[in-house]
PDB file of N, CA, C and O in Angstrom, chain B, residues numbered from 101:
ATOM      1  N   UNK B 101      11.954   8.858 -23.940  1.00  0.00           N
ATOM      2  CA  UNK B 101      11.317   9.634 -22.882  1.00  0.00           C
ATOM      3  C   UNK B 101      10.227   8.795 -22.215  1.00  0.00           C
ATOM      4  O   UNK B 101       9.491   8.070 -22.883  1.00  0.00           O
ATOM      5  N   UNK B 102      10.136   8.904 -20.892  1.00  0.00           N
ATOM      6  CA  UNK B 102       9.150   8.143 -20.125  1.00  0.00           C
ATOM      7  C   UNK B 102       7.795   8.836 -20.180  1.00  0.00           C
ATOM      8  O   UNK B 102       7.691  10.048 -19.989  1.00  0.00           O
ATOM      9  N   UNK B 103       6.764   8.048 -20.443  1.00  0.00           N
ATOM     10  CA  UNK B 103       5.399   8.575 -20.443  1.00  0.00           C
ATOM     11  C   UNK B 103       4.904   8.624 -18.998  1.00  0.00           C
ATOM     12  O   UNK B 103       4.597   7.587 -18.410  1.00  0.00           O
ATOM     13  N   UNK B 104       4.826   9.822 -18.429  1.00  0.00           N
ATOM     14  CA  UNK B 104       4.445   9.985 -17.025  1.00  0.00           C
ATOM     15  C   UNK B 104       3.030   9.510 -16.734  1.00  0.00           C
ATOM     16  O   UNK B 104       2.721   9.154 -15.597  1.00  0.00           O
ATOM     17  N   UNK B 105       2.174   9.501 -17.737  1.00  0.00           N
ATOM     18  CA  UNK B 105       0.796   9.085 -17.515  1.00  0.00           C
ATOM     19  C   UNK B 105       0.713   7.586 -17.188  1.00  0.00           C
ATOM     20  O   UNK B 105      -0.288   7.133 -16.634  1.00  0.00           O
ATOM     21  N   UNK B 106       1.754   6.817 -17.526  1.00  0.00           N
ATOM     22  CA  UNK B 106       1.741   5.388 -17.262  1.00  0.00           C
ATOM     23  C   UNK B 106       2.412   5.031 -15.936  1.00  0.00           C
ATOM     24  O   UNK B 106       2.364   3.875 -15.513  1.00  0.00           O
ATOM     25  N   UNK B 107       3.030   5.998 -15.281  1.00  0.00           N
ATOM     26  CA  UNK B 107       3.669   5.714 -14.003  1.00  0.00           C
ATOM     27  C   UNK B 107       2.608   5.648 -12.910  1.00  0.00           C
ATOM     28  O   UNK B 107       1.716   6.493 -12.832  1.00  0.00           O
ATOM     29  N   UNK B 108       2.727   4.628 -12.074  1.00  0.00           N
ATOM     30  CA  UNK B 108       1.774   4.474 -10.985  1.00  0.00           C
ATOM     31  C   UNK B 108       2.198   5.313  -9.799  1.00  0.00           C
ATOM     32  O   UNK B 108       3.389   5.491  -9.544  1.00  0.00           O
ATOM     33  N   UNK B 109       1.215   5.827  -9.075  1.00  0.00           N
ATOM     34  CA  UNK B 109       1.503   6.561  -7.857  1.00  0.00           C
ATOM     35  C   UNK B 109       1.865   5.568  -6.753  1.00  0.00           C
ATOM     36  O   UNK B 109       1.615   4.369  -6.875  1.00  0.00           O
ATOM     37  N   UNK B 110       2.446   6.077  -5.692  1.00  0.00           N
ATOM     38  CA  UNK B 110       2.791   5.213  -4.555  1.00  0.00           C
ATOM     39  C   UNK B 110       1.522   4.575  -3.992  1.00  0.00           C
ATOM     40  O   UNK B 110       1.532   3.402  -3.620  1.00  0.00           O
ATOM     41  N   UNK B 111       0.444   5.329  -3.927  1.00  0.00           N
ATOM     42  CA  UNK B 111      -0.812   4.770  -3.411  1.00  0.00           C
ATOM     43  C   UNK B 111      -1.301   3.630  -4.301  1.00  0.00           C
ATOM     44  O   UNK B 111      -1.769   2.612  -3.792  1.00  0.00           O
ATOM     45  N   UNK B 112      -1.203   3.784  -5.608  1.00  0.00           N
ATOM     46  CA  UNK B 112      -1.623   2.722  -6.529  1.00  0.00           C
ATOM     47  C   UNK B 112      -0.746   1.484  -6.365  1.00  0.00           C
ATOM     48  O   UNK B 112      -1.243   0.357  -6.371  1.00  0.00           O
ATOM     49  N   UNK B 113       0.565   1.701  -6.220  1.00  0.00           N
ATOM     50  CA  UNK B 113       1.490   0.576  -6.027  1.00  0.00           C
ATOM     51  C   UNK B 113       1.172  -0.165  -4.732  1.00  0.00           C
ATOM     52  O   UNK B 113       1.141  -1.395  -4.702  1.00  0.00           O
ATOM     53  N   UNK B 114       0.936   0.594  -3.664  1.00  0.00           N
ATOM     54  CA  UNK B 114       0.621  -0.010  -2.364  1.00  0.00           C
ATOM     55  C   UNK B 114      -0.676  -0.811  -2.424  1.00  0.00           C
ATOM     56  O   UNK B 114      -0.739  -1.938  -1.931  1.00  0.00           O
ATOM     57  N   UNK B 115      -1.691  -0.237  -3.017  1.00  0.00           N
ATOM     58  CA  UNK B 115      -2.986  -0.908  -3.101  1.00  0.00           C
ATOM     59  C   UNK B 115      -2.865  -2.190  -3.922  1.00  0.00           C
ATOM     60  O   UNK B 115      -3.405  -3.228  -3.538  1.00  0.00           O
ATOM     61  N   UNK B 116      -2.167  -2.121  -5.036  1.00  0.00           N
ATOM     62  CA  UNK B 116      -1.969  -3.302  -5.876  1.00  0.00           C
ATOM     63  C   UNK B 116      -1.188  -4.375  -5.115  1.00  0.00           C
ATOM     64  O   UNK B 116      -1.536  -5.555  -5.162  1.00  0.00           O
ATOM     65  N   UNK B 117      -0.135  -3.960  -4.417  1.00  0.00           N
ATOM     66  CA  UNK B 117       0.679  -4.894  -3.642  1.00  0.00           C
ATOM     67  C   UNK B 117      -0.161  -5.578  -2.566  1.00  0.00           C
ATOM     68  O   UNK B 117      -0.128  -6.802  -2.439  1.00  0.00           O
ATOM     69  N   UNK B 118      -0.906  -4.800  -1.797  1.00  0.00           N
ATOM     70  CA  UNK B 118      -1.722  -5.372  -0.718  1.00  0.00           C
ATOM     71  C   UNK B 118      -2.828  -6.274  -1.262  1.00  0.00           C
ATOM     72  O   UNK B 118      -3.194  -7.264  -0.628  1.00  0.00           O
ATOM     73  N   UNK B 119      -3.354  -5.937  -2.426  1.00  0.00           N
ATOM     74  CA  UNK B 119      -4.406  -6.754  -3.036  1.00  0.00           C
ATOM     75  C   UNK B 119      -3.901  -8.141  -3.397  1.00  0.00           C
ATOM     76  O   UNK B 119      -4.677  -9.095  -3.454  1.00  0.00           O
ATOM     77  N   UNK B 120      -2.599  -8.252  -3.642  1.00  0.00           N
ATOM     78  CA  UNK B 120      -2.006  -9.527  -4.044  1.00  0.00           C
ATOM     79  C   UNK B 120      -1.465 -10.337  -2.869  1.00  0.00           C
ATOM     80  O   UNK B 120      -0.894 -11.408  -3.072  1.00  0.00           O
ATOM     81  N   UNK B 121      -1.636  -9.845  -1.654  1.00  0.00           N
ATOM     82  CA  UNK B 121      -1.134 -10.553  -0.472  1.00  0.00           C
ATOM     83  C   UNK B 121      -2.226 -11.426   0.121  1.00  0.00           C
ATOM     84  O   UNK B 121      -3.412 -11.113   0.015  1.00  0.00           O
ATOM     85  N   UNK B 122      -1.816 -12.527   0.747  1.00  0.00           N
ATOM     86  CA  UNK B 122      -2.793 -13.427   1.353  1.00  0.00           C
ATOM     87  C   UNK B 122      -2.856 -13.289   2.869  1.00  0.00           C
ATOM     88  O   UNK B 122      -3.528 -14.070   3.543  1.00  0.00           O
ATOM     89  N   UNK B 123      -2.148 -12.289   3.403  1.00  0.00           N
ATOM     90  CA  UNK B 123      -2.186 -12.045   4.851  1.00  0.00           C
ATOM     91  C   UNK B 123      -1.925 -10.568   5.110  1.00  0.00           C
ATOM     92  O   UNK B 123      -1.331  -9.888   4.273  1.00  0.00           O
ATOM     93  N   UNK B 124      -2.362 -10.066   6.256  1.00  0.00           N
ATOM     94  CA  UNK B 124      -2.082  -8.668   6.617  1.00  0.00           C
ATOM     95  C   UNK B 124      -0.574  -8.453   6.804  1.00  0.00           C
ATOM     96  O   UNK B 124       0.134  -9.348   7.267  1.00  0.00           O
ATOM     97  N   UNK B 125      -0.097  -7.269   6.443  1.00  0.00           N
ATOM     98  CA  UNK B 125       1.318  -6.940   6.588  1.00  0.00           C
ATOM     99  C   UNK B 125       1.500  -5.634   7.341  1.00  0.00           C
ATOM    100  O   UNK B 125       0.702  -4.706   7.208  1.00  0.00           O
ATOM    101  N   UNK B 126       2.556  -5.577   8.129  1.00  0.00           N
ATOM    102  CA  UNK B 126       2.903  -4.360   8.851  1.00  0.00           C
ATOM    103  C   UNK B 126       3.674  -3.425   7.909  1.00  0.00           C
ATOM    104  O   UNK B 126       4.266  -3.891   6.935  1.00  0.00           O
ATOM    105  N   UNK B 127       3.676  -2.110   8.185  1.00  0.00           N
ATOM    106  CA  UNK B 127       4.370  -1.161   7.319  1.00  0.00           C
ATOM    107  C   UNK B 127       5.850  -1.501   7.078  1.00  0.00           C
ATOM    108  O   UNK B 127       6.349  -1.321   5.967  1.00  0.00           O
ATOM    109  N   UNK B 128       6.549  -1.988   8.103  1.00  0.00           N
ATOM    110  CA  UNK B 128       7.970  -2.333   7.905  1.00  0.00           C
ATOM    111  C   UNK B 128       8.130  -3.466   6.900  1.00  0.00           C
ATOM    112  O   UNK B 128       9.049  -3.453   6.081  1.00  0.00           O
ATOM    113  N   UNK B 129       7.225  -4.453   6.964  1.00  0.00           N
ATOM    114  CA  UNK B 129       7.266  -5.550   5.996  1.00  0.00           C
ATOM    115  C   UNK B 129       6.964  -5.042   4.597  1.00  0.00           C
ATOM    116  O   UNK B 129       7.634  -5.413   3.633  1.00  0.00           O
ATOM    117  N   UNK B 130       5.958  -4.195   4.494  1.00  0.00           N
ATOM    118  CA  UNK B 130       5.573  -3.634   3.192  1.00  0.00           C
ATOM    119  C   UNK B 130       6.742  -2.851   2.612  1.00  0.00           C
ATOM    120  O   UNK B 130       7.062  -2.989   1.432  1.00  0.00           O
ATOM    121  N   UNK B 131       7.376  -2.033   3.436  1.00  0.00           N
ATOM    122  CA  UNK B 131       8.522  -1.237   2.995  1.00  0.00           C
ATOM    123  C   UNK B 131       9.650  -2.136   2.494  1.00  0.00           C
ATOM    124  O   UNK B 131      10.235  -1.886   1.440  1.00  0.00           O
ATOM    125  N   UNK B 132       9.944  -3.176   3.257  1.00  0.00           N
ATOM    126  CA  UNK B 132      11.031  -4.086   2.887  1.00  0.00           C
ATOM    127  C   UNK B 132      10.715  -4.826   1.583  1.00  0.00           C
ATOM    128  O   UNK B 132      11.588  -4.974   0.729  1.00  0.00           O
ATOM    129  N   UNK B 133       9.488  -5.283   1.430  1.00  0.00           N
ATOM    130  CA  UNK B 133       9.113  -6.082   0.268  1.00  0.00           C
ATOM    131  C   UNK B 133       8.939  -5.258  -1.007  1.00  0.00           C
ATOM    132  O   UNK B 133       9.150  -5.761  -2.110  1.00  0.00           O
ATOM    133  N   UNK B 134       8.553  -3.991  -0.850  1.00  0.00           N
ATOM    134  CA  UNK B 134       8.309  -3.148  -2.028  1.00  0.00           C
ATOM    135  C   UNK B 134       9.482  -2.235  -2.369  1.00  0.00           C
ATOM    136  O   UNK B 134       9.596  -1.757  -3.497  1.00  0.00           O
ATOM    137  N   UNK B 135      10.360  -1.993  -1.378  1.00  0.00           N
ATOM    138  CA  UNK B 135      11.457  -1.057  -1.605  1.00  0.00           C
ATOM    139  C   UNK B 135      11.044   0.393  -1.405  1.00  0.00           C
ATOM    140  O   UNK B 135      11.836   1.305  -1.645  1.00  0.00           O
ATOM    141  N   UNK B 136       9.809   0.610  -0.968  1.00  0.00           N
ATOM    142  CA  UNK B 136       9.329   1.972  -0.731  1.00  0.00           C
ATOM    143  C   UNK B 136       9.783   2.434   0.652  1.00  0.00           C
ATOM    144  O   UNK B 136       9.961   1.623   1.562  1.00  0.00           O
ATOM    145  N   UNK B 137       9.966   3.737   0.797  1.00  0.00           N
ATOM    146  CA  UNK B 137      10.372   4.316   2.071  1.00  0.00           C
ATOM    147  C   UNK B 137       9.325   4.030   3.147  1.00  0.00           C
ATOM    148  O   UNK B 137       8.125   4.153   2.899  1.00  0.00           O
ATOM    149  N   UNK B 138       9.777   3.652   4.337  1.00  0.00           N
ATOM    150  CA  UNK B 138       8.886   3.288   5.446  1.00  0.00           C
ATOM    151  C   UNK B 138       7.908   4.416   5.786  1.00  0.00           C
ATOM    152  O   UNK B 138       6.708   4.173   5.919  1.00  0.00           O
ATOM    153  N   UNK B 139       8.409   5.637   5.925  1.00  0.00           N
ATOM    154  CA  UNK B 139       7.528   6.757   6.286  1.00  0.00           C
ATOM    155  C   UNK B 139       6.517   7.052   5.183  1.00  0.00           C
ATOM    156  O   UNK B 139       5.382   7.437   5.462  1.00  0.00           O
ATOM    157  N   UNK B 140       6.930   6.872   3.938  1.00  0.00           N
ATOM    158  CA  UNK B 140       6.020   7.054   2.811  1.00  0.00           C
ATOM    159  C   UNK B 140       4.929   5.995   2.852  1.00  0.00           C
ATOM    160  O   UNK B 140       3.754   6.295   2.642  1.00  0.00           O
ATOM    161  N   UNK B 141       5.323   4.752   3.123  1.00  0.00           N
ATOM    162  CA  UNK B 141       4.354   3.655   3.229  1.00  0.00           C
ATOM    163  C   UNK B 141       3.323   3.971   4.307  1.00  0.00           C
ATOM    164  O   UNK B 141       2.121   3.849   4.070  1.00  0.00           O
ATOM    165  N   UNK B 142       3.777   4.373   5.477  1.00  0.00           N
ATOM    166  CA  UNK B 142       2.849   4.682   6.579  1.00  0.00           C
ATOM    167  C   UNK B 142       1.875   5.796   6.196  1.00  0.00           C
ATOM    168  O   UNK B 142       0.672   5.688   6.437  1.00  0.00           O
ATOM    169  N   UNK B 143       2.398   6.858   5.603  1.00  0.00           N
ATOM    170  CA  UNK B 143       1.549   8.001   5.237  1.00  0.00           C
ATOM    171  C   UNK B 143       0.520   7.610   4.175  1.00  0.00           C
ATOM    172  O   UNK B 143      -0.650   7.977   4.284  1.00  0.00           O
ATOM    173  N   UNK B 144       0.948   6.867   3.147  1.00  0.00           N
ATOM    174  CA  UNK B 144       0.028   6.489   2.077  1.00  0.00           C
ATOM    175  C   UNK B 144      -0.998   5.469   2.553  1.00  0.00           C
ATOM    176  O   UNK B 144      -2.127   5.467   2.064  1.00  0.00           O
ATOM    177  N   UNK B 145      -0.632   4.596   3.501  1.00  0.00           N
ATOM    178  CA  UNK B 145      -1.604   3.660   4.076  1.00  0.00           C
ATOM    179  C   UNK B 145      -2.723   4.420   4.775  1.00  0.00           C
ATOM    180  O   UNK B 145      -3.894   4.063   4.653  1.00  0.00           O
ATOM    181  N   UNK B 146      -2.362   5.461   5.501  1.00  0.00           N
ATOM    182  CA  UNK B 146      -3.386   6.264   6.181  1.00  0.00           C
ATOM    183  C   UNK B 146      -4.258   6.998   5.173  1.00  0.00           C
ATOM    184  O   UNK B 146      -5.463   7.135   5.384  1.00  0.00           O
ATOM    185  N   UNK B 147      -3.666   7.474   4.079  1.00  0.00           N
ATOM    186  CA  UNK B 147      -4.459   8.104   3.012  1.00  0.00           C
ATOM    187  C   UNK B 147      -5.442   7.099   2.423  1.00  0.00           C
ATOM    188  O   UNK B 147      -6.616   7.410   2.225  1.00  0.00           O
ATOM    189  N   UNK B 148      -4.949   5.882   2.142  1.00  0.00           N
ATOM    190  CA  UNK B 148      -5.798   4.844   1.554  1.00  0.00           C
ATOM    191  C   UNK B 148      -6.906   4.429   2.513  1.00  0.00           C
ATOM    192  O   UNK B 148      -8.013   4.106   2.082  1.00  0.00           O
ATOM    193  N   UNK B 149      -6.614   4.436   3.816  1.00  0.00           N
ATOM    194  CA  UNK B 149      -7.649   4.095   4.799  1.00  0.00           C
ATOM    195  C   UNK B 149      -8.748   5.153   4.789  1.00  0.00           C
ATOM    196  O   UNK B 149      -9.932   4.819   4.847  1.00  0.00           O
ATOM    197  N   UNK B 150      -8.365   6.418   4.717  1.00  0.00           N
ATOM    198  CA  UNK B 150      -9.365   7.500   4.668  1.00  0.00           C
ATOM    199  C   UNK B 150     -10.255   7.369   3.437  1.00  0.00           C
ATOM    200  O   UNK B 150     -11.423   7.756   3.461  1.00  0.00           O
ATOM    201  N   UNK B 151      -9.687   6.816   2.352  1.00  0.00           N
ATOM    202  CA  UNK B 151     -10.442   6.627   1.109  1.00  0.00           C
ATOM    203  C   UNK B 151     -11.249   5.321   1.131  1.00  0.00           C
ATOM    204  O   UNK B 151     -11.981   5.025   0.186  1.00  0.00           O
ATOM    205  N   UNK B 152     -11.112   4.552   2.201  1.00  0.00           N
ATOM    206  CA  UNK B 152     -11.866   3.316   2.340  1.00  0.00           C
ATOM    207  C   UNK B 152     -11.331   2.159   1.514  1.00  0.00           C
ATOM    208  O   UNK B 152     -12.075   1.220   1.227  1.00  0.00           O
ATOM    209  N   UNK B 153     -10.057   2.198   1.123  1.00  0.00           N
ATOM    210  CA  UNK B 153      -9.493   1.168   0.246  1.00  0.00           C
ATOM    211  C   UNK B 153      -8.678   0.112   0.986  1.00  0.00           C
ATOM    212  O   UNK B 153      -8.503  -1.000   0.490  1.00  0.00           O
ATOM    213  N   UNK B 154      -8.183   0.455   2.160  1.00  0.00           N
ATOM    214  CA  UNK B 154      -7.443  -0.507   2.979  1.00  0.00           C
ATOM    215  C   UNK B 154      -7.971  -0.431   4.405  1.00  0.00           C
ATOM    216  O   UNK B 154      -8.626   0.535   4.796  1.00  0.00           O
ATOM    217  N   UNK B 155      -7.668  -1.476   5.171  1.00  0.00           N
ATOM    218  CA  UNK B 155      -8.043  -1.404   6.579  1.00  0.00           C
ATOM    219  C   UNK B 155      -6.934  -1.961   7.446  1.00  0.00           C
ATOM    220  O   UNK B 155      -6.171  -2.836   7.036  1.00  0.00           O
ATOM    221  N   UNK B 156      -6.867  -1.430   8.654  1.00  0.00           N
ATOM    222  CA  UNK B 156      -5.842  -1.806   9.624  1.00  0.00           C
ATOM    223  C   UNK B 156      -6.433  -2.872  10.523  1.00  0.00           C
ATOM    224  O   UNK B 156      -7.472  -2.670  11.152  1.00  0.00           O
ATOM    225  N   UNK B 157      -5.761  -4.005  10.575  1.00  0.00           N
ATOM    226  CA  UNK B 157      -6.167  -5.083  11.461  1.00  0.00           C
ATOM    227  C   UNK B 157      -5.084  -5.240  12.517  1.00  0.00           C
ATOM    228  O   UNK B 157      -4.024  -4.623  12.414  1.00  0.00           O
ATOM    229  N   UNK B 158      -5.337  -6.051  13.519  1.00  0.00           N
ATOM    230  CA  UNK B 158      -4.355  -6.279  14.570  1.00  0.00           C
ATOM    231  C   UNK B 158      -3.032  -6.793  13.989  1.00  0.00           C
ATOM    232  O   UNK B 158      -1.959  -6.401  14.447  1.00  0.00           O
ATOM    233  N   UNK B 159      -3.110  -7.663  12.988  1.00  0.00           N
ATOM    234  CA  UNK B 159      -1.917  -8.278  12.407  1.00  0.00           C
ATOM    235  C   UNK B 159      -1.220  -7.406  11.368  1.00  0.00           C
ATOM    236  O   UNK B 159      -0.070  -7.670  11.017  1.00  0.00           O
ATOM    237  N   UNK B 160      -1.895  -6.377  10.873  1.00  0.00           N
ATOM    238  CA  UNK B 160      -1.300  -5.512   9.857  1.00  0.00           C
ATOM    239  C   UNK B 160      -2.364  -4.928   8.940  1.00  0.00           C
ATOM    240  O   UNK B 160      -3.544  -4.875   9.287  1.00  0.00           O
ATOM    241  N   UNK B 161      -1.930  -4.495   7.775  1.00  0.00           N
ATOM    242  CA  UNK B 161      -2.802  -3.814   6.822  1.00  0.00           C
ATOM    243  C   UNK B 161      -3.232  -4.762   5.709  1.00  0.00           C
ATOM    244  O   UNK B 161      -2.460  -5.616   5.273  1.00  0.00           O
ATOM    245  N   UNK B 162      -4.487  -4.597   5.249  1.00  0.00           N
ATOM    246  CA  UNK B 162      -4.990  -5.373   4.129  1.00  0.00           C
ATOM    247  C   UNK B 162      -5.764  -4.461   3.191  1.00  0.00           C
ATOM    248  O   UNK B 162      -6.266  -3.411   3.591  1.00  0.00           O
ATOM    249  N   UNK B 163      -5.850  -4.882   1.937  1.00  0.00           N
ATOM    250  CA  UNK B 163      -6.688  -4.168   0.974  1.00  0.00           C
ATOM    251  C   UNK B 163      -8.116  -4.654   1.179  1.00  0.00           C
ATOM    252  O   UNK B 163      -8.348  -5.845   1.384  1.00  0.00           O
ATOM    253  N   UNK B 164      -9.068  -3.733   1.126  1.00  0.00           N
ATOM    254  CA  UNK B 164     -10.474  -4.136   1.237  1.00  0.00           C
ATOM    255  C   UNK B 164     -10.890  -4.787  -0.076  1.00  0.00           C
ATOM    256  O   UNK B 164     -10.517  -4.337  -1.160  1.00  0.00           O
ATOM    257  N   UNK B 165     -11.664  -5.844   0.047  1.00  0.00           N
ATOM    258  CA  UNK B 165     -12.173  -6.539  -1.143  1.00  0.00           C
ATOM    259  C   UNK B 165     -13.256  -5.679  -1.791  1.00  0.00           C
ATOM    260  O   UNK B 165     -14.162  -5.188  -1.119  1.00  0.00           O
ATOM    261  N   UNK B 166     -13.147  -5.508  -3.101  1.00  0.00           N
ATOM    262  CA  UNK B 166     -14.147  -4.683  -3.800  1.00  0.00           C
ATOM    263  C   UNK B 166     -15.080  -5.521  -4.625  1.00  0.00           C
ATOM    264  O   UNK B 166     -15.978  -4.987  -5.275  1.00  0.00           O
TER     265      UNK B 166
END
């Protein structure tokens, strides 16, 4: 049986993925590279931006340095 407490949320996966990138990425690139649904990626990026964890730049999205 899978321990659900160890499964990462989509927001956690996105934040971790963006933190490991060396350049801003557009949602389509993120979707392609992670295998996550494009619309889900877009929605969770906006959630993460509201939480102050990512920011939208002209070239794409990046994780804010903490």
